[in-house]
C-alpha positions in Angstrom: -6.1 -174.3 177.8 -2.2 -174.3 177.9 -2.4 -175.0 173.9 -4.9 -172.2 173.7 -2.4 -169.6 175.2 0.6 -170.7 173.7 -1.5 -170.5 170.2 -2.7 -166.9 171.5 1.2 -166.2 172.4 2.1 -167.2 169.1 0.1 -165.1 167.0 0.6 -162.1 169.1 4.3 -162.8 168.5 3.4 -163.4 164.5 1.7 -159.8 164.6 5.2 -158.3 166.1 7.4 -160.3 163.8 5.8 -159.3 160.5 6.1 -155.3 161.3 9.8 -156.0 162.2 10.9 -158.4 159.5 10.5 -155.6 157.1 12.8 -153.3 159.1 15.9 -155.8 159.6 16.8 -155.6 155.8 18.4 -151.8 155.9 15.1 -151.1 153.2 16.1 -147.7 153.1 13.8 -146.0 150.3 15.1 -145.2 146.7 14.4 -141.7 146.1 13.3 -140.7 142.4 11.0 -143.8 142.3 7.5 -143.7 143.2 6.1 -146.5 145.5 3.1 -148.5 143.9 0.8 -149.8 146.8 -0.7 -153.5 146.2 -4.5 -152.0 145.8 -3.5 -149.4 143.6 -1.7 -152.2 141.3 -5.1 -154.1 141.0 -7.0 -151.2 140.5 -4.4 -150.5 137.1 -4.7 -154.4 136.4 -8.2 -154.4 136.4 -8.8 -151.3 134.4 -6.6 -152.9 131.6 -6.7 -156.8 131.5 -8.3 -157.9 128.2 -9.5 -161.0 129.3 -11.7 -159.2 132.5 -13.1 -156.7 129.1 -13.8 -159.7 127.0 -15.7 -161.4 130.1 -17.5 -158.3 131.1 -19.0 -157.7 127.5 -19.7 -161.6 127.5 -21.9 -161.0 130.3 -23.2 -158.0 129.0 -24.3 -160.1 125.9 -26.3 -163.0 128.5 -27.7 -159.7 130.2 -29.3 -158.5 126.7 -30.6 -162.2 125.9 -32.4 -163.1 129.1 -35.7 -161.0 128.4 -39.3 -162.4 127.7 -39.2 -161.2 124.4 -35.6 -162.7 123.4 -37.7 -166.3 124.6 -40.9 -165.9 122.7 -42.8 -165.4 125.5 -44.4 -162.1 124.1 -46.4 -161.8 120.7 -45.0 -160.4 117.6 -46.8 -157.9 116.2 -46.0 -157.0 112.5 -46.9 -154.1 110.2 -47.0 -155.0 106.3 -47.7 -152.2 103.3 -47.6 -152.0 100.1 -48.4 -150.1 96.9 -48.6 -151.0 93.3 -49.0 -148.9 90.2 -49.4 -149.9 86.7 -49.9 -148.3 83.0 -51.0 -150.6 80.1 -52.7 -150.6 77.1 -55.7 -152.9 77.5 -58.1 -154.7 75.0 -60.8 -156.3 76.5 -64.1 -158.2 75.3 -66.9 -158.2 77.8 -70.2 -160.9 77.5 -73.2 -159.1 78.3 -75.7 -161.5 78.0 -75.6 -165.5 76.2 -77.5 -164.1 73.6 -75.6 -161.0 72.8 -72.2 -161.2 71.1 -69.4 -159.9 73.3 -68.5 -156.3 73.4 -65.3 -155.5 72.8 -63.1 -152.4 74.5 -59.7 -151.1 73.9 -58.1 -148.4 76.8 -54.6 -146.9 76.2 -52.7 -146.2 79.0 -54.7 -147.7 81.3 -53.9 -146.7 85.1 -54.2 -149.7 87.8 -53.3 -148.6 91.6 -53.2 -151.4 94.2 -52.7 -150.4 98.2 -52.7 -153.3 100.9 -52.0 -152.8 104.5 -52.4 -155.0 107.7 -51.3 -155.4 111.1 -50.5 -158.6 112.2 -50.3 -160.5 115.9 -48.9 -163.6 116.4 -48.7 -165.4 120.1 -48.0 -169.0 120.8 -50.3 -169.8 123.5 -48.4 -173.3 124.1 -45.6 -175.1 123.0 -44.6 -177.4 125.6 -43.5 -174.8 127.9 -40.0 -174.1 125.5 -40.5 -170.2 126.0 -40.8 -170.7 129.6 -37.3 -173.0 130.1 -35.4 -170.8 127.5 -36.3 -167.5 129.7 -34.8 -169.3 132.7 -32.0 -170.6 130.5 -31.0 -167.4 129.3 -31.6 -166.1 133.4 -29.0 -169.2 134.2 -26.4 -168.2 131.7 -26.6 -164.3 132.9 -25.7 -165.3 136.1 -22.9 -168.2 135.1 -21.1 -165.2 133.0 -21.2 -162.9 135.8 -19.6 -165.7 137.9 -17.4 -166.3 135.0 -16.5 -162.4 134.6 -15.6 -163.0 139.0 -13.6 -165.8 138.2 -11.6 -163.5 135.7 -11.3 -161.3 138.0 -9.8 -163.3 141.1 -7.6 -164.9 138.4 -6.1 -161.3 137.4 -6.2 -160.4 141.2 -4.3 -163.0 142.1 -1.4 -162.9 139.0 -1.1 -159.4 140.3 -0.3 -160.2 143.8 1.9 -163.0 143.1 4.3 -160.7 141.0 3.7 -157.6 143.4 5.0 -159.8 146.5 7.1 -161.6 144.2 8.9 -158.5 143.6 8.6 -157.8 146.7 10.7 -160.7 147.7 13.2 -160.0 145.1 13.8 -156.3 146.7 14.2 -157.9 150.1 16.9 -160.5 148.2 18.8 -157.6 146.6 18.9 -155.3 150.0 20.7 -158.5 152.1 23.1 -159.1 149.4 23.8 -155.3 149.3 24.2 -156.0 153.5 26.1 -158.7 152.7 28.4 -157.0 149.9 29.0 -154.1 152.3 30.0 -156.8 155.4 32.5 -157.7 152.9 33.8 -154.8 151.8 34.5 -153.8 154.8 36.3 -157.0 155.8 38.5 -156.7 152.9 39.6 -153.3 153.5 40.2 -154.6 156.6 42.4 -157.2 155.7 44.2 -155.3 152.9 44.9 -152.7 155.2 46.3 -155.4 158.2 48.6 -156.6 154.8 50.2 -153.7 153.9 51.6 -152.7 157.3 52.3 -156.5 157.8 49.6 -157.0 160.5 48.6 -160.7 158.8 49.9 -162.6 155.5 48.4 -162.6 152.1 46.3 -165.4 152.7 43.1 -163.5 154.6 43.4 -160.6 152.1 42.9 -163.2 149.5 39.9 -165.0 151.3 38.4 -161.5 151.9 38.7 -160.9 148.5 37.3 -164.1 146.7 34.6 -163.8 149.2 33.5 -160.5 148.5 33.7 -160.9 144.6 31.2 -163.9 145.2 28.9 -161.3 147.1 29.5 -159.0 144.3 28.1 -161.8 141.9 25.3 -162.4 144.4 24.4 -158.8 144.5 24.1 -158.4 140.6 22.1 -161.6 140.1 19.6 -160.2 143.0 19.5 -156.9 141.3 18.9 -158.9 137.7 16.2 -161.1 139.5 14.4 -157.8 140.9 14.4 -155.6 137.4 12.8 -159.2 135.8 10.1 -158.9 138.8 9.6 -155.7 137.9 9.0 -156.4 134.5 6.8 -159.0 135.0 4.4 -156.8 136.9 4.5 -154.4 134.8 3.7 -156.5 131.8 0.2 -157.6 134.4 -0.3 -153.6 134.6 0.0 -152.9 131.0 3.0 -150.3 131.4 6.2 -149.9 130.0 8.8 -152.0 131.1 11.1 -149.8 131.6 8.9 -147.5 134.3 10.7 -147.7 137.6 8.8 -147.8 140.7 9.1 -149.5 144.0 6.7 -151.8 146.0 5.5 -151.8 149.4 8.0 -154.3 151.7 5.6 -154.3 154.5 3.2 -157.3 155.0 0.8 -158.1 157.2 -1.1 -161.6 157.8 -4.6 -161.8 159.1 -3.8 -164.7 161.7 -7.9 -164.9 162.7 -9.2 -167.2 159.7 -11.1 -170.1 161.0 -11.4 -173.3 159.0 -14.9 -174.0 159.6 -15.8 -170.4 158.6 -13.5 -170.9 155.5 -15.3 -174.1 154.4 -18.6 -172.5 154.9 -17.7 -169.5 153.1 -16.3 -171.4 150.3 -19.6 -173.8 149.8 -21.5 -170.7 149.4 -19.6 -167.9 147.5 -16.6 -170.2 145.6 -16.4 -169.0 142.2 -15.4 -172.6 140.4 -18.3 -174.0 142.5 -20.9 -171.6 141.7 -20.1 -171.8 137.8 -20.1 -175.7 137.8 -23.8 -175.1 139.9 -25.4 -173.1 137.3 -23.3 -175.2 134.4 -25.8 -178.0 135.8 -28.8 -175.8 136.0 -28.3 -175.1 132.3 -28.2 -178.7 131.6 -31.3 -179.4 133.4 -32.9 -176.6 131.8 -31.7 -177.5 128.5 -33.0 -181.5 129.1 -36.8 -179.5 129.5 -36.4 -177.8 126.4 -35.5 -180.9 124.3 -39.0 -182.2 125.7 -40.9 -179.5 124.1 -41.1 -181.7 121.1 -43.7 -184.2 122.7 -46.4 -181.6 122.9 -48.6 -180.0 120.5 -48.0 -176.3 119.6 -51.0 -173.9 119.8 -50.6 -170.7 118.1 -53.4 -167.8 118.0 -53.1 -165.0 114.8 -54.9 -162.0 114.3 -55.0 -159.1 111.8 -56.5 -156.3 110.8 -56.2 -155.3 107.0 -57.1 -152.8 104.6 -56.8 -153.5 100.7 -58.0 -151.0 98.0 -57.8 -151.5 94.3 -58.5 -149.0 91.5 -58.4 -150.2 87.8 -58.5 -148.4 84.7 -60.4 -150.8 82.5 -62.5 -153.9 82.8 -65.9 -154.7 84.6 -64.4 -153.9 88.2 -63.0 -150.3 88.6 -63.1 -150.2 92.2 -62.5 -152.6 95.2 -61.3 -151.6 98.9 -62.3 -153.8 102.0 -61.2 -153.5 105.7 -61.6 -156.0 108.7 -60.5 -157.9 111.4 -58.9 -161.6 111.2 -58.2 -163.9 113.7 -57.7 -167.6 114.4 -55.8 -170.7 115.9 -53.5 -173.3 115.1 -52.6 -176.6 116.1 -49.5 -178.6 115.3 -48.2 -181.7 116.5 -45.5 -184.0 115.0 -46.1 -187.2 114.7 -43.3 -188.7 113.7 -39.5 -186.7 113.2 -37.3 -189.8 112.4 -36.5 -190.2 116.3 -34.4 -187.1 115.8 -36.5 -185.4 119.2 -35.8 -188.7 120.7 -32.4 -188.6 120.3 -32.3 -184.7 121.6 -33.7 -186.0 124.9 -31.3 -188.5 125.6 -28.3 -186.6 124.3 -29.9 -183.7 127.1 -30.0 -186.3 129.4 -26.7 -187.5 129.4 -25.4 -183.9 129.1 -27.2 -183.3 132.7 -25.6 -186.1 134.2 -22.1 -185.2 132.9 -22.8 -181.8 134.3 -24.0 -182.9 137.8 -20.5 -185.6 138.1 -18.5 -182.3 136.9 -20.4 -180.5 140.0 -19.8 -183.3 142.7 -16.4 -183.0 141.5 -15.8 -179.3 141.8 -16.9 -179.5 145.0 -14.6 -182.4 146.1 -11.8 -180.6 144.7 -13.0 -177.6 146.3 -13.0 -179.1 149.6 -9.5 -180.6 149.5 -8.3 -177.6 147.9 -9.7 -175.5 151.1 -8.1 -178.0 153.4 -4.4 -178.0 151.6 -4.5 -173.9 151.3 -5.7 -173.8 155.2 -2.7 -176.3 156.2 -0.3 -174.3 154.0 -1.5 -171.1 155.7 -1.2 -172.4 159.2 2.2 -174.3 158.5 3.4 -170.9 157.7 2.3 -168.9 160.7 4.2 -171.2 162.4 7.2 -171.1 160.0 7.2 -167.4 160.6 7.3 -167.5 164.6 10.4 -169.9 164.1 12.2 -167.4 161.7 11.4 -164.4 163.8 13.5 -166.5 166.4 16.0 -167.8 163.9 16.6 -164.3 162.3 17.0 -162.9 166.0 19.7 -165.3 166.8 21.4 -164.8 163.6 21.6 -161.0 163.6 23.3 -161.6 167.4 25.1 -164.3 166.5 26.7 -161.7 163.5 27.1 -159.1 166.1 28.8 -161.3 168.3 31.4 -162.5 165.9 32.1 -159.2 164.3 33.2 -158.1 167.8 35.4 -161.2 168.0 36.5 -160.8 164.8 37.5 -157.5 165.2 39.6 -158.5 168.5 41.4 -161.0 166.7 39.7 -163.9 168.8 37.7 -165.5 165.3 38.9 -166.9 162.4 38.0 -165.7 158.6 36.2 -168.9 157.9 33.8 -168.5 161.6 33.1 -165.0 160.8 32.5 -165.7 156.9 29.8 -168.6 158.5 28.2 -166.0 160.9 28.0 -163.8 158.1 26.3 -166.2 155.2 23.9 -167.7 158.1 22.5 -163.9 158.9 22.4 -163.7 154.8 20.8 -166.9 154.4 18.4 -166.2 157.3 17.2 -163.2 155.8 16.6 -164.4 152.4 14.4 -167.5 154.1 12.5 -165.3 156.1 11.4 -162.8 153.5 10.3 -166.0 151.4 8.4 -167.5 153.9 6.6 -164.3 155.0 5.5 -163.5 151.3 4.5 -167.2 150.7 2.3 -167.4 154.0 0.7 -164.1 152.7 -0.3 -166.0 149.1 -1.4 -168.1 151.0 -3.7 -166.3 153.1 -4.7 -164.7 149.6 -5.8 -168.2 148.2 -7.9 -169.1 151.0 -9.7 -165.3 150.1 -10.2 -166.5 146.3 -11.1 -170.2 147.6 -13.8 -168.3 150.0 -15.1 -165.9 147.4 -14.0 -162.8 149.4 -10.7 -162.2 147.4 -12.1 -159.2 146.0 -13.9 -157.6 148.9 -10.7 -157.8 150.4 
């Protein structure tokens, strides 16, 4: 019970601390620059990302393929028609009887017209369940493409989230560097004035100048780092690198995640696991499709035809027939050089490989969830400690500043308190955003990242 109370208190402190961390960096707004919210950044990336467009197009192709007609489960109906005309000079010898001589007939410009039309219907009654299994395979491929499209979306979202919080962290680092530079600048002006009025030696002023120059370098490096981070985010959003914008520095954590619930959701919704599962099911269908060659094929065919012929010369000057035709055909492969046997064996092997990959993916997913949750829990605990450290560092610096201004603390001790505050601010910011990334990683593993 004591442990539960301690954890609950820690969570409450964490919630309070998350809001306070941003305020401690003197994060005044930069006027003239638009604040880009994380959700807006994600929406922009999803609209413009090329991989997502490709994945959605592939999904559309697979959905178009997943029809009964494409799997040859429906009859084929075709219409054929032809017309032929000829104009020839014809010479004929016609035998009317065995006793009489043949009669000669010469026709110049004899015209012949032929018209043929037919409607044909072909339907496969049975072919070893090939068509049925092919249709189910197409449906599985469509589901697989849907999961793969979701994977691309989740990957893009995580890339944007990483870049967004990296920029937020670099922004906090820059603000902390600006604050430290301001402190060193005030200290240098104080040392300079004291030296000019003979209140101290030049050593204090020179030390203050060295520390000021160090902080100038740190501030410049921090500025370069945040500009680089902004350009990296701009690239993911497909906007001009020189575009100026600010990100929201506030960051809140969900500290109510439970490991058992996460594992259950990941088992049902994890994109990588679902993808491996669909690939295994497709391999099973391929194995069933390969066995279709072991069975006979039975086909039904029917047609309705119209044929007409008119001849300008000859004994048969007119011929026309109309009618139906129907038939059933059976085909059975007796021997094909064991090619079908090879296809069956290879399909079985592919199915076994897909099953092993599914098991491998499931094992990896479970380990990834446990590790991610451990990082998440560790991040919450670190943030709680960081909150205490930050308060201590701020209090220590304020007290050191008072003592330094009263001449009761050395320059070295004051500089140490200043650096301690600066380093604590940087560490707190980094740990906060790392904890948030651990939380987002858990959402991705559980398949809930898009919904969030």
